[in-house]
N, C-alpha and C positions, 0 to 999 in steps of 0.2 A: 615383579619389577616390570614385566613386559606391558601390563596395564597402564602403567605410569607413562611409558613411551607411547602408547596409543593414544593418549590423551593430546599429545602434541600434533597428531596428524588428523585434525578435524577438517573434514570436507564440507563447507558450507555452500548452500545452494544459492543464497543471496550474498552479494559482496559485503564485506565486513564495514567498509566505509559508508554504505547505505544504512546498515543497522546502527552504526555509531551516530550518523545524522539523525535518525529516527529517535534514538535514545536522548541525544541532546536536545532536540526539539521538544520531545515530551518533557524532559526535565525543566526546560525553561517555562513551558506552559504550566506545569505543576507548581513551579516556584511562584509564578505570577498569579496563580489560582485561577487560570482561564480554562475552565472545563470544556467550554464549547471548542476552544482551539485544540485541546486534546483529542475530542471526538473527531474533529475534521482532519487532524494529522494522522490519526490512526486509520480513518476511512481512506485517505489519499494514499498512504503507503500500502495499505492492503490491496487497493485497486491496482496500483503500480506493480507490486510484487506479483500478484495474481497474473497480470499480463506478462511480467518479465520471465516468470517460471514456465509458463504454458503457452507462450507466444508461438513456438514451432508447432505444437499439436494444434492450436487454434488455427493457424495459418494452413496447416496440411489437411485439415478437415475442410476448411472453406476453399481448398484448391487455389490459393492465391488471389481469391476475389477481394478486391479492395472495398467493396460495399460491406462486406462482412466485417471488415476491421472498422470502416467508418460507423457502422452500426454499434459495434462495441464500444467505440470512444463516445459516440453520440449518446447512448443509454447511460454510460458511466458519467458524462457531464450532466445529463438530466437528473441522476441519482445525487450527484453533488448538489445540484441546484435545490432539489427538494429537501435534501438534508439542511442546507443552509437556511431555507424558508422555515423548516421545522424548528431548528435550533435558536434562530433569532426572532421568531414570531412570538410575541407576548400577548396573551388575552388580557384585556384590561376591562 
């Protein structure tokens, strides 16, 4: 019986509303059969959640240097741009 009570005390590292938003967006993309949209949504949320969960560690290692955070965001945006190019580029 104690195991059933333990199921109710789940401690998630990612807020539930963000997970619900992700699942809702993925559901819509799958209903509309937009595979590229699913991939971009997954990449965006993975990038965001990685920063959300490890921002404290990242900033403590960078010693509060804003250039390290700018580099993280810059390289992340560059990866998004390369992903968009790769997903939407069609060779004819």
